[in-house]
C-alpha positions in Angstrom: 1.4 -25.0 38.5 -0.7 -22.1 39.7 -1.9 -19.4 37.4 -0.4 -16.7 39.6 3.0 -18.3 39.7 5.4 -15.3 39.4 7.3 -17.0 36.5 4.1 -17.6 34.5 2.8 -14.1 35.1 6.1 -12.6 34.0 6.4 -14.7 30.9 2.7 -14.0 30.0 3.5 -10.3 30.2 6.4 -10.8 27.8 4.2 -12.9 25.5 1.8 -9.9 25.3 4.8 -7.6 24.7 5.8 -9.8 21.8 2.4 -9.5 20.3 2.1 -5.8 20.7 5.7 -5.1 19.7 5.5 -6.9 16.4 2.2 -5.3 15.6 3.6 -1.9 16.4 6.4 -2.7 13.9 3.9 -3.6 11.2 1.7 -0.5 11.9 4.6 1.9 11.7 5.9 0.2 8.6 2.5 0.4 7.0 2.2 4.1 8.0 5.6 4.7 6.5 4.6 3.1 3.2 1.5 5.3 3.1 3.1 8.6 4.1 6.6 8.2 2.7 6.2 5.6 0.0 8.0 2.4 -1.2 6.6 -0.3 1.1 9.5 -2.7 0.8 12.1 -0.2 1.8 10.0 1.2 4.6 9.2 -2.2 6.1 12.9 -3.1 5.9 14.0 0.2 7.5 11.3 0.2 10.3 12.0 -3.4 11.3 15.8 -2.9 11.2 15.4 0.4 13.2 13.3 -1.3 15.9 15.6 -4.3 16.2 18.6 -2.0 16.6 16.6 0.0 19.2 15.8 -3.2 21.0 19.5 -3.8 21.2 20.0 -0.3 22.6 17.2 -0.9 25.1 18.8 -4.2 26.2 22.1 -2.3 26.8 20.4 0.4 28.8 18.7 -2.2 31.1 21.9 -2.8 32.8 21.6 0.6 34.5 18.4 -0.5 36.3 19.7 -2.0 39.5 16.7 -1.9 41.9 12.9 -2.1 41.9 13.1 -4.3 38.8 9.5 -5.3 38.9 8.2 -1.7 39.3 10.4 -0.5 36.4 9.1 -3.4 34.3 5.5 -2.3 34.9 6.3 1.3 34.2 7.8 0.2 30.9 4.7 -1.9 30.2 2.5 1.2 30.7 4.7 3.3 28.5 4.6 0.6 25.8 0.8 0.4 26.2 0.5 4.1 25.6 2.8 4.3 22.6 1.4 1.2 20.9 -2.2 2.5 21.3 -1.4 6.0 20.0 1.3 5.4 17.4 -1.1 5.7 14.5 -2.9 8.7 15.9 0.3 10.5 16.6 1.3 10.1 12.9 -2.0 11.4 11.7 -2.1 14.3 14.1 1.5 15.2 13.3 1.1 14.9 9.6 3.4 17.3 7.7 7.0 17.6 6.6 8.3 15.9 9.7 6.0 12.9 9.4 9.0 10.5 8.4 11.0 11.7 11.5 8.0 11.1 13.8 7.4 7.6 12.5 11.1 6.6 13.0 11.2 8.3 16.4 8.2 6.2 17.4 9.9 3.1 16.0 13.0 3.8 18.1 11.0 4.5 21.3 8.9 1.3 21.0 12.1 -0.7 20.2 14.0 0.6 23.2 11.1 -0.2 25.5 10.8 -3.8 24.3 14.6 -4.1 24.5 14.5 -3.0 28.1 11.8 -5.5 29.0 13.4 -8.7 27.9 16.5 -8.5 30.1 14.4 -7.3 33.0 12.1 -10.3 32.8 15.1 -12.6 32.5 16.6 -11.1 35.7 13.3 -11.2 37.5 12.7 -14.8 36.5 16.2 -15.8 37.5 15.0 -16.7 41.0 12.3 -19.1 39.7 14.2 -21.0 37.0 17.8 -22.0 36.3 19.7 -20.0 33.7 19.4 -22.3 30.7 15.6 -22.8 31.2 15.1 -19.1 32.1 16.7 -17.7 29.0 15.1 -20.3 26.7 11.6 -19.8 28.1 11.7 -16.0 28.2 12.9 -15.7 24.6 10.4 -18.5 23.6 7.4 -16.5 24.9 8.5 -13.3 23.2 9.0 -15.0 19.9 5.7 -16.9 20.2 4.0 -13.6 20.9 5.6 -12.2 17.7 4.0 -15.0 15.6 0.6 -14.4 17.2 0.9 -10.7 16.7 1.8 -11.2 13.0 -1.1 -13.5 12.4 -3.4 -11.0 14.2 -2.2 -8.1 12.2 -2.5 -9.9 8.8 -5.9 -11.7 9.3 -7.8 -9.7 11.9 -6.2 -6.3 12.6 -5.9 -4.7 9.1 -9.0 -6.5 7.5 -11.4 -5.7 10.4 -10.0 -3.1 12.7 -7.8 -1.0 10.3 -4.9 1.2 11.3 -7.2 3.2 13.6 -8.3 0.6 16.0 -5.6 -2.2 15.7 -3.1 -0.2 17.8 -5.7 0.3 20.5 -6.5 -3.4 20.6 -2.9 -4.3 21.1 -2.2 -1.4 23.5 -5.2 -2.5 25.6 -4.0 -6.1 25.7 -0.7 -4.9 26.9 -2.3 -2.7 29.5 -4.6 -5.5 30.8 -1.7 -8.0 31.1 0.4 -5.3 32.9 -2.4 -4.7 35.4 -2.7 -8.5 35.9 1.0 -8.6 36.5 0.8 -5.7 39.0 -2.2 -7.3 40.8 -0.6 -10.7 41.3 2.9 -9.5 42.2 2.1 -6.3 44.1 3.4 -7.7 47.3 6.9 -7.7 45.8 6.7 -3.9 45.1 7.3 -1.3 47.9 4.2 0.4 49.2 5.2 3.8 47.9 5.7 2.4 44.4 2.4 0.6 44.6 0.6 3.9 45.1 2.4 5.5 42.2 1.8 2.6 39.9 -1.9 2.6 40.8 -2.1 6.3 39.9 -0.4 5.7 36.6 -2.6 2.8 35.7 -5.6 5.1 36.2 -4.0 7.8 34.1 -3.0 5.6 31.3 -6.3 3.7 31.3 -8.3 6.9 31.0 -6.0 8.2 28.2 -6.4 5.0 26.2 -10.2 5.0 26.7 -10.4 8.6 25.6 -8.2 8.0 22.6 -10.3 5.1 21.6 -13.5 7.2 21.7 -12.0 10.1 19.7 -9.7 8.0 17.4 -11.9 8.2 14.3 -12.4 11.9 14.3 -8.7 12.4 14.9 -7.8 10.2 12.0 -10.3 11.9 9.8 -8.8 15.3 10.7 -5.3 14.0 10.0 -6.3 12.6 6.7 -8.1 15.7 5.7 -4.8 17.7 6.1 -3.3 15.7 3.3 -5.9 16.7 0.8 -6.9 20.0 -0.7 -10.5 19.0 -1.2 -13.1 17.6 1.2 -12.9 13.8 1.8 -16.3 12.3 1.2 -15.3 8.6 1.3 -12.4 6.7 2.8 -11.7 3.0 3.2 -8.6 1.2 4.5 -8.3 -2.3 2.9 -5.7 -5.1 3.3 -4.1 -3.8 0.1 -4.4 0.0 0.1 -6.1 3.1 1.4 -8.9 4.4 -0.9 -9.8 8.1 -0.6 -12.5 10.0 -2.6 -12.5 13.8 -2.4 -14.9 16.4 -3.8 -14.6 19.9 -5.0 -17.8 21.4 -6.3 -19.0 18.9 -8.9 -15.6 17.2 -9.4 -14.4 14.1 -7.6 -10.9 12.7 -7.3 -9.8 9.2 -6.4 -6.6 8.7 -4.4 -4.8 5.4 -3.6 -2.4 5.6 -0.7 -2.4 9.4 -1.1 -1.6 9.3 -4.9 -4.0 10.7 -7.4 -5.5 8.1 -9.6 -8.1 10.0 -11.5 -10.3 13.1 -11.4 -13.8 13.2 -12.8 -12.9 16.6 -14.3 -10.7 15.0 -17.0 -10.5 11.2 -16.5 -12.0 10.7 -20.0 -8.9 12.3 -21.5 -6.8 9.5 -19.9 -9.2 6.6 -20.5 -10.0 7.4 -24.1 -6.3 7.3 -25.0 -5.8 4.1 -23.0 -8.6 2.3 -24.9 -9.6 3.6 -28.3 -6.4 3.7 -30.3 -5.9 0.0 -29.7 -9.5 -1.0 -30.0 -9.8 0.9 -33.3 -6.8 -0.8 -34.8 -7.9 -4.3 -33.8 -9.3 -6.5 -36.5 -11.2 -8.6 -33.9 -12.2 -7.4 -30.5 -14.4 -10.0 -28.9 -12.4 -10.8 -25.8 -10.7 -8.0 -23.9 -8.6 -8.2 -20.7 -8.1 -5.2 -18.5 -5.5 -5.5 -15.7 -6.1 -2.9 -13.0 -8.7 -0.2 -13.7 -11.0 -1.2 -10.8 -12.7 2.2 -11.1 -14.5 0.9 -14.2 -13.7 3.8 -16.5 -11.6 1.8 -18.9 -14.4 -0.8 -19.0 -16.8 2.0 -19.9 -14.8 2.8 -23.0 -14.4 -0.8 -24.1 -18.2 -1.4 -23.9 -18.7 1.3 -26.5 -17.9 -1.4 -29.1 -20.9 -3.6 -29.6 -18.9 -6.5 -31.0 -17.1 -6.9 -27.7 -18.4 -10.2 -26.2 -16.5 -10.4 -22.9 -14.4 -8.1 -20.8 -12.4 -9.6 -18.0 -11.3 -7.0 -15.3 -8.6 -8.2 -13.0 -8.1 -6.0 -9.9 -6.5 -7.1 -6.6 -8.8 -5.2 -4.2 -12.5 -6.2 -4.0 -13.1 -3.0 -2.1 -12.2 -0.9 -5.2 -14.5 -2.8 -7.6 -17.3 -2.9 -5.0 -17.0 0.9 -4.7 -17.1 1.3 -8.5 -20.2 -0.9 -8.7 -22.2 0.6 -5.9 -21.0 4.2 -5.1 -23.2 6.8 -6.9 -20.2 8.9 -7.8 -18.5 6.0 -9.6 -21.7 4.6 -11.1 -22.2 8.0 -12.8 -18.6 8.2 -13.8 -18.2 4.7 -15.3 -21.9 4.6 -16.4 -22.5 1.4 -14.5 -19.9 -0.5 -16.6 -18.9 -3.0 -13.9 -22.5 -4.1 -13.6 -22.7 -5.0 -17.3 -23.3 -8.7 -17.9 -20.4 -8.8 -20.4 -18.0 -7.9 -17.6 -16.3 -10.6 -15.5 -14.4 -9.3 -12.4 -11.5 -11.3 -11.0 -9.9 -10.3 -7.7 -6.3 -11.5 -8.1 -2.8 -10.3 -8.5 -2.4 -9.3 -12.1 0.9 -11.2 -12.5 -0.6 -14.4 -11.0 -3.7 -14.1 -13.2 -1.7 -13.6 -16.5 0.6 -16.5 -15.5 -2.3 -18.9 -14.8 -4.9 -17.8 -17.4 -5.5 -20.3 -20.3 -7.5 -17.8 -22.4 -6.3 -15.7 -25.4 -7.3 -12.1 -25.6 -7.7 -9.7 -28.5 -6.4 -6.9 -26.4 -4.6 -6.6 -23.0 -5.2 -3.2 -21.5 -3.0 -2.5 -18.5 -4.2 0.3 -16.2 -2.1 -0.3 -13.1 -0.7 2.3 -10.6 2.6 3.9 -11.4 5.7 1.7 -10.6 6.7 3.7 -7.6 7.8 0.8 -5.4 9.3 -2.7 -5.8 5.9 -4.4 -5.4 4.4 -2.7 -8.5 7.7 -3.0 -10.3 7.1 -6.7 -11.2 4.0 -5.6 -13.2 6.3 -3.7 -15.6 9.0 -6.3 -16.1 10.2 -8.2 -19.2 8.8 -11.4 -17.7 5.3 -9.8 -17.2 5.2 -8.4 -20.7 6.3 -11.7 -22.1 3.5 -13.5 -20.3 1.0 -10.9 -21.6 2.2 -11.4 -25.2 1.6 -15.1 -24.9 -2.0 -14.4 -24.0 -2.7 -12.3 -27.1 -4.4 -13.7 -30.2 -2.2 -13.6 -33.3 -3.2 -10.0 -34.2 -3.9 -8.9 -30.7 -2.5 -5.7 -29.1 -1.3 -4.6 -25.7 -1.3 -1.1 -24.2 -0.1 0.0 -20.9 -0.2 3.3 -19.0 3.5 4.2 -18.7 3.6 7.2 -16.4 4.8 10.6 -17.5 7.4 11.0 -20.3 8.1 14.4 -18.8 8.1 13.9 -15.0 9.6 10.4 -15.1 11.4 10.4 -18.5 13.8 7.5 -17.8 11.0 5.4 -16.3 8.8 5.9 -19.4 11.5 4.9 -21.8 12.5 2.0 -19.5 9.0 0.6 -19.9 9.3 0.9 -23.7 12.7 -0.8 -23.8 11.4 -3.5 -21.5 8.4 -4.2 -23.7 10.7 -4.4 -26.8 12.9 -6.9 -25.0 9.9 -9.1 -24.4 9.4 -9.4 -28.2 6.9 -6.6 -28.7 7.1 -3.8 -31.3 6.2 -0.5 -29.5 4.6 2.8 -30.2 4.7 5.4 -27.4 1.8 7.8 -27.0 1.4 10.9 -24.9 -0.9 13.9 -24.2 -1.5 16.5 -21.6 -4.0 15.5 -18.8 -5.1 18.6 -17.0 -5.0 17.2 -13.5 -2.0 14.8 -14.0 0.2 16.7 -16.4 2.0 15.2 -19.4 1.1 11.5 -19.4 2.1 8.5 -21.5 1.0 5.1 -22.8 2.8 2.5 -24.9 1.2 0.2 -27.4 2.8 -3.3 -27.9 2.2 -5.3 -31.1 3.4 -8.7 -32.2 2.9 -8.4 -35.9 2.9 -4.7 -36.6 5.8 -2.2 -36.6 5.7 1.2 -35.1 5.3 2.8 -38.5 2.4 0.5 -39.4 0.7 1.4 -36.1 1.1 5.1 -36.9 -0.3 4.7 -40.4 -3.4 2.8 -39.0 -3.9 5.5 -36.3 -4.1 8.1 -39.1 -7.1 6.4 -40.7 -9.1 5.0 -37.7 -12.7 6.4 -37.6 -12.4 7.7 -34.1 -15.1 10.4 -34.8 -17.8 7.7 -35.2 -17.7 7.1 -31.4 -19.4 9.2 -28.8 -16.2 10.5 -27.1 -15.6 13.6 -25.0 -12.1 14.5 -26.1 -10.3 12.3 -28.6 -10.6 13.4 -32.2 -8.9 12.3 -35.4 -6.5 15.3 -35.1 -5.8 14.6 -31.5 -5.2 10.9 -32.2 -2.5 11.8 -34.8 -0.8 14.1 -32.2 -0.5 11.3 -29.7 2.5 9.6 -31.2 4.5 12.8 -32.0 7.3 13.3 -29.5 10.2 15.7 -29.2 13.5 14.6 -27.8 13.6 13.0 -24.4 14.3 15.5 -21.5 16.9 13.1 -20.0 19.7 11.1 -21.6 18.0 7.7 -22.2 21.0 6.0 -24.0 22.0 3.9 -21.0 18.5 2.9 -19.9 18.4 -0.7 -18.6 15.7 -3.3 -19.1 13.5 -3.9 -16.0 13.4 -7.5 -15.0 12.3 -9.5 -11.9 15.9 -10.0 -10.9 17.1 -6.5 -11.8 14.3 -4.2 -10.8 15.5 -0.8 -12.0 12.2 0.8 -13.1 11.0 2.0 -9.7 14.4 3.7 -9.1 14.1 5.5 -12.4 10.6 6.5 -11.4 11.7 7.8 -8.0 14.5 9.9 -9.5 12.2 11.7 -11.9 11.3 15.4 -12.0 8.4 15.0 -9.5 9.4 18.0 -7.5 7.8 20.2 -10.3 4.8 18.0 -10.6 
């Protein structure tokens, strides 16, 4: 069969549409998770919206009664443009209407794909009988979706990022559309040929121009999100890492959320590490889950009797940055390059599930549970696994968000830890750049009162610390009444993930 067989050319175009269409879905879903939050919900809503829009596009296709091939090529050009520029449009239009823009783009792309499939089916009808026609058309579209998904996961995001992946797929769609136009131009009226040639030139120039200026546009759009100057940014398969600078102070953001500021990060990390490390009778083997910035490791290494620190962080880019970037090396004092430190790049849940070692302390420094993906790292099942990895007198501590801004989430974490078999002691203090923040200690063989008594006597002033003092240590466990009714707080489990909903419904509007 010849390569320019009309049926083959049409189905090749649809195959390319399948690739670019599914990648557009994933790009918009990823952008929605970055800018709106809650990756699982956004992926579900974007994909559902696009599928619905494809249905609407299919319905609209019945109103196209003539020049089917010309209409199909026009749609291909529009799709090439939208796919290429979808990410740039979101960055340029960043602001209060960003969610609306993302979903409008999802609808537009969905409608265009929905228009194409019936048109190809009708165009191909003269080359294949109905049952073969429908089967082969849908087959090519679905096969293209698989290829697009594999490309996005293993090539697009890891190597091209959200800036250039859309252009790669938009360009593919454009090239295939031109190939289709070139081979089937004799089936198109002369007047339409001239118009299409003009539009190919216009769209081609626009895509090339966008490709040239994509990076500066993305940088401009990103800068609008941050008050301070962006000095480093990296998009990884797991997250978007941003480092900003104001005078001599640096702030780390993950997916737009503040993780630490060099101005006061020691207030956070000293509380995270030293109360537990001071209480421990033995502190040879320490496990840190998260904390890829290296600041928690820095504090742990202040104890000379520590023999090994295992840091588990999912993203190699984060730990590489902490090991090599001058800002982080100064901040964490080169902690991740210490020979006592072993770095493991793995999901924390999987690591704790598979690990055969016992640890004197498990220090959990993970991002806030603001989506269902992170929710699993705050479940009863997770804390039960952590407890099983503790030595007999070992202790666990986790960052637990804000008892003020997310009161129910904070106490949900405490109740969940208790349900896993741990005795708990909540801690809190005011972090200047983060507001009121909290941590929870978990112990197997000590009650909350015993932990309090021990915190009263620990020789915290023997360490070289920037903020924590004996008086400040005793204030950590003193709480007033919760700001919200916590009497009906539920336990967070893998099969009943309530924590991220508590977190989302907090008082973040006054943060």
